[in-house]
N, C-alpha and C positions, 0 to 999 in steps of 0.2 A: 772518342769518335762516334758520330751518330751513324745510324744505318742509312743506306742509300734510299732516298725517297723516290716516288714515281717521277717527280720533276728531274731529280738527279739521273734517273734511268733514261729519261728522254734526252737529256743533255749528253750523257755518256754514250748513248747509242749513236747519236749524230757524229761524235768524235771518233768512235770506233769504226764507223763506215769510212771515214776519211783516212784512218790509220791503217786499215787492213791491207789495202792495195800496195801502199808504199813499203810496208814491212815485208810483204811477199817479194817485192822486187829486190829489196836489200838482201834478204836471206839468200836469194838466188845468185847474187853477185859477190857476197862477202862471207866466206866460210868461217872467218874469225869470230862471228857472233856466237858460235857454240863452243868457244875455247873454255878450258877450266878456269883460267884467270878471270875472264869476264863473268863466268857463272858465280865465282866467289864474291864478286862485287854485287851482283844481282841478289844473291842470297843474304847478303849482310844487311840490306836495308829494305825490309818488307813492312815495317810498322813504325809509326811515330808515336811519341808520348803525349804531345800537347801541341796545340796551335799557339804560335808566338805572335804577340802584338808587335807593332813596329818598335816600340820602346824596349821590349824584351829582346828583340833581335839586335838592336843597336847595343844594348848592354852586354850581350854575350860576345859580340864581335869585338867590342872595344876592350874587353878584359883579356884578350888573347895576345900572346907574344908571337905566335906563328899561326897564320891562317892558311890552311890547305884548301884551296878552292878547286872543286871538281869542274873541269872544262869539257864541254862537248864541242870538240874542235870545229865541227862543220857549222855550228850555230853562232852567228854573229852576236846574238843576245848574250851568250856566255861571256865573250870577251868584253862586251860593253858593260856588263854587270861588274866585272873585275875593275874596269876603269872607274866606274862610279864609286865603288867601294874604296878604291885607292884614294880618290880625291876627298872623300868624306873622312877617312882615317888621317890623312895628311893635315887636316885642320886641327887635330888633337895632339899628334905626336909624329916623330920621324918615321918614314916608311921606306922600305926597299921592295922591289919587285923582282921575282925570280920566275922564269917561264920555261916550260918544256919545249916550246916551239923553236928555241935557238939552242944549237949544240954548244957545249962549253968550249969547244975548240974555236968557236967564232967570237969569243969574248973580246979579243983585241979589236975586231971589226965593230962590234957593238959599242965599245968604248970610244972609238973614233967618231961614230955618229953621235954619241952622248955629248962629246966635246964640240959638236957642230962642225967637224972637220970634213964630213962627207954628207951628201944629200940623200934623200929618201931612196931614190932609184939605185944609187950605188950601194946603199946598205942592202937592199933587197937582192941585188945581183951578187954581191960578194958573199952574202950568207947562203947563197944558192937556195933561197927560200922556196921557190916554186918546185924545184927538184927534190930538195931534202924534206920539206914539210908538206906543201901542196894544198893547204887549205886557203881560205880567203885572206888576202894580205891586208885589206883596208881596215877591218875591225881590230886586227892585231896591231897595226901601225898606230891606230888611234890610242890604243893602250900604251904603246911605247912612248908616244908623245905626251900622254898624260903623266907617265912616270918621270919623263925628263923635266916636265914643268912643276911637278909636285913632290917627287920622291928624292931620295939621296943616293939611289943606286938602282941599276938594272942589270940582271945577270941571266945568262943561259944555263940551263940545268941538264940538258939531255946529252946522251952519248950514243954511239953506234953499237950494235945494229938496231935500227928502229923498226924494221918490218918483220922481225923474227920473234914470234910470240914465245918461242922456247927460251929466249934470252931476256924476256921482259923484266924478270925479277932482278937481273943484274943492272938494269937501268934504274930501278928503284934504289938499289944500293949506291949507285953513282950519284943520284939526285940527293939522297940523304947525306952523303959525305960533303957535297957541295953546299947544302943548306947549313951544315955545321960550320963550314968555312965562312959563309956569309955572316953567321951569327958572331963569329970571332971578329970580323971586320966592322960589324955594326951592332955593338952590344946593347944599344938603347932603342933600336928601331923595331917596329913590328915588321915581320917578314911576311909578305903576301906572296904565296906560291900558287901559280896557276899551272895545274898539271891535269892530264887526262883523268876523267871521272873514274875509270876502272882501277886506277892506282890508289883510290881513296878507301878501298875496303880496309877494315881495321888491321888485318894481317899483312897488308901490303906496305905502302910508304909510311903510313902513320906508325906502325909498329917499329919500323927501322929508325924513324926519327926519335921515338921515345927511348930506344936503347942508346942512341947517340947523345940526346939532350934530355936526360931524365928530369931535370928541374924546370923544363920549359912548359909554359901553359899553351897547349895546342888546341885548336878547334878546326874540325873538318866542316867546310861549307859546301854542301852539295847543291846542284842545280837541276830541277826538273826531273827527278828520278821517277820513272814511270809508275811503279807500284804506289809510291807515296802520293803522286799527283791524283790518281784515280780515287784514293781515299779522301784527299783533302779538298777536291774540287767542289763538293757539295757544301763545304764549310766556308767557302770563299777565302781560303787561307793563302796569305802571301808567303808565309814561312812556317815551318813546323820544327819542333825539337825532337832529337833522337838521342836519348840519354844525355849525359853531361858533356860529351866530347864531340857531338856532331849535330848539325841541323841541315835543313833543306829549304832553299828558296825557290819560288816558282815565277819564272818570267817568260815561259813559252809552253805551249801544249806539246804532247808527244807527237802529234801529227806534224807540227812545225819543225820539231827536232829531226824527225826521220826524213822529212822532205828535203831539208838542208843537206842531209847526208846523201840522199839519192842524187841530188844535183852534183855533189862532189864525185860520187862514183861515176856518173855519166861523163864528167869532164876527164877523170883519170882514164876512163876506158875508151877515149878516142876523140872527144870534142876538142877541136883546135883551140889554142890559147887565145886567139884573137876573135873567137866567136862569142856571142852572148849565150848564157845558159839557156837551156830549153825548159821553160816553165810550163809548157802546155800540159804535161802529165799531171802536174800539181793542181793546175786550175781545173782540169776535167775531173780530177779526183774530188775536189771540193764541190763541184756542181753535182756529181752523182751522189756524194754523201748527203748533201742537203736534200736532194730529190727523194732519195730512198728513205730518209728519216721522216719525211712528211707523207710518205705513201704514194708518191708519184711513180708511175711506170715509165720505163725508158723506151718502150716500143708500142705505145698506144696508137692505133690508126686514126683516132678521132680527137678533135680538139673541143671536148665538151667539159667533162670533169677532170680531164687529164690533158697535158700538153701533147700535141700530135707529133709522134716520132721524135721524141726529145733527143735521142742519141744522134740523130741526123742534123740537129740544129746547133750543135756545139760551135762556139765562136772560134774564129781564127785567133790564135794567141801569138802575138808578136813580141818577142823578147828583145829588149833594148840594152845597149851597153850602159854602164853606170855613170860614165863621165857626163856631167851636166850639159856641156856644149854638144856632145855627140847625141845625147838623148833628144835635145830640142831639134837638131838637124834631121835625125832619122824620123822623128814623129811628124815633122812638118811635111816631109816627103809623102807621108801616107794620109795626112789629114788635110781636108779642104772644106771650105764653106762654114756653115753655121755650127757652132760648138767647138771649133778647133782650139780657140784660146782657152775655153773652160777645160777641155781635155788636157791641154798642156799644164794648166794649173793643178789639176788633180794628179797628174803624173809627178809633178814637183813635190806636192804635199804628201801623197799617199803611195807613191812609187808604182801605182797601177791605175788603169781607168778603162771601163767598158764603154764602147761607143755603139749604141743600138742602131744608128743609121747604116753602119757597115757590118754589124755583128762581129766586131773586132774587140779584143781585149789587149791593150798595151801594158806591158809590165817590165819594169827596170830592176826591181829588187823584190824578193819574195818576203813580204810581211803578212803573216797569216791573217790578222784581223781585217786588213784592207782587202786582201785577195778574196777572203770569204764574203765580204760585203759586195764586191764586184761580181762574184759568182751568183749571189742572190739577185742582183740586178739583172743578170742575164736570164736566170730562171724565170723571173717575173715577165721579162720580155718574151721569152719562149711560150710561156703560159698564155700570154695575151694574143698569140698567133703572129708574133713578130711585127706587131703594129706599134707605132711610136706613141708616146704618152700624149702630147698635144694639149695639156692643160695643167694648171697649177695643182689641181686636186690629184691628178694622176701622178705628178711628180712627188707629191707628199706621200702617197702610198708607196711609191718606189723607194723613197728615202727610208721610210719606216721598215720596209721589208729588207733593205740592205743592212740596216742596223740589226734587225732580228737575226739574219743569217750570220753576221759577224759574231754576235754574242753566242749563238747556239753552237757554232763550230769552234769558237775561241772564247770561252766564258771568263777566263782570267783577265781579259782586256776590257774592263768596264768602261762604257762610254766612248768606245772607239769603233766607228765614228759616232759622233754625238747625235742623238735623236730621241726625244722624250716619248713619242708615239711608239717607235720601235722598241724602246726599252720596256714600255708597258706591255707590248705584245709578248716580248721575251719572258718577262716575269709571269704573265698570265699563262703562258704555255708551259713553263717548267713547273708551275704550281697547279696545273691541271684545270685552270679556269678557261683556257682557250684550247680547243681541241685541234688535233691535226686536220680534221675536216674543215674547220673554220679557217685555219691557215691556208689550206689548199684553195679555198674560195677567194681569199685575199690575193694569192699569187695569180689566180685566174681573173681577178677583177679588172674591169675596164673593157672587156671584149664587147659588152652589150651597152656601154654608155658610162660616162664618168659619174653621173648621179648615183647609179647603183653602186659603183665602186666606193664612193664617199660614204654611202649608207652602210656598206659592209664594214668599212674601217671603223666608223663610229660605233657600230654595234659590238665589234670585237673589243674596242677600247673600253666600252662600258662594262663588258664582262671581265676584262682584265683588271 
């Protein structure tokens, strides 16, 4: 592993700004973060041995008989990674899926759905999913559907009590016994186990399984472990190896992880089931993180080299329900005139869209790269004195800065959204060839004329 470069420091500083506020909020709401069981997981995975190529990752995964996938329950990317892996493995050999999200006592209900005897909503209701589990249904149901289409079995692994950390090791023992039963039922299949990441410490579920199935080739597949992420981010690693029995893949940043958990905590602590999640704190956090990393003040009284009273200019954030028809209906009520159709298209494609005419940001689902890009669009708009672009050149600068903001706050998502000028700015910035002062100039560009703005962008790109 190489030392953190100055570019890596710039990139890490921006993400740490975004991470700090949401971690403080979670710590204030969730005392479990300091439990011994969770500390054992954190202490177990502090270093990795090597960066894995896609071919090496595929080889290690394909050679295992049991894959223990660490799930960050609040993060949809976690469940979607498991669905992708299941479909890839099913092309090579039989697969069964076993999940923590369903209690073993609900297996007869799961089997009814598997045989297509009951629909989705009845499955959700009879499993008491929202009361017993409480995380997002849609990404997990996508995983279930993928298993029904591609695997030869789907099993619930968990038992009560779920919310008593003093009993958490008994849940490991129960899951281990159930996995052993599944192996007896499916001797030739790879067993894909999706269980909470804290259960993946070597002395937790893996140790129990090794005692029950000593001949089995097991591999622990972690996702987005914080300490490993910060070490690997400067190497652009998609996966890293941890000894012979574990690896870690990266499909989300720590800020995205914890923001997804913050939204869950908010819902559990009182948001009604029929309300859309409140994404405003996440959006404001991204705006402040980007501004602080570039050296912008939040309270400047003048709009010269700083945006004037940035903290007072924050956009209204309107959270929309996720159903496509409802999203369109809600958005049309709030949008009118020029740009309405384009905004609806961006909502469909990116799940969020900033509208400078009304200083409003619409968001239907929190995807960090897209939300960061829209936060950068707002910051540029605020730096310009809340004036509209009005030219193709100004729109080019805005698009480049949106890409820059997305990459700075979410570097693992290369090319999202796509813009070559923005990518050149990002590369130049992290490599020290484009200074924070030059970036501030670009964000402020356009207040005194589009010609000057184009010249600033050209000069920055030449440096980059």
